[in-house]
C-alpha positions, 0 to 999 in steps of 0.5 A: 805118611808121605807119598812119593810120586812114581817118577820121583821114586824111580829117580831115587832108586836110580841115584841109589844104584849109581852110588852103589855101583860107584863105591863098588867100583872104587877098589883098585885091582891090578889091570895089567903089568909091563913086563907081563907076569909069566913073560920071558924077555930077551932084554932087561926092561928099564922099569916095571910098570903096573896099571890098576883099575882105580887111583892109588894113594901114593904114600902107601903104594909100593912095588919092588923086585927081587931076584931068585934068592930074594935079594931086592934088585930094583932102584928103590924109587917106586912111585905113583905117577902124579899124572896117572894115579893108576900107574905104579912104577919102579926102575930097574938096573940091567938084569942078568938072565934069570927069574925075577919076582915083582911084589906090590902092595897098594892102597886105593883112594877108597882105603882098600888094600891090595897086594900081589906078586908075579914072576918074569924071566930074562933069557938071552 
């Protein structure tokens, strides 16, 4: 039988807790968006930007924007920012007044898939 000193046992418990906390926090969730979900804008934004709570896998993370009748209207250039892998962006053309839905699906570096939608409006 091996006897572990109390100080060594405490260190082992702290390491185990730190590893558990790190793995639990690795999932990426939507932190904020520009434009914000539910917002009404007076001018068309040049892009949609989504910030997540963790790094994304660029090859498997996408965002697109559709109009009120479901037609895709973004520029088709969705990408994860190479300088900030928590930022997902897509460009937009000049938008007319109306409602637009942002649809995103991401894969975080820990292989957790997350997806969601939100709406913003243009009202001139």
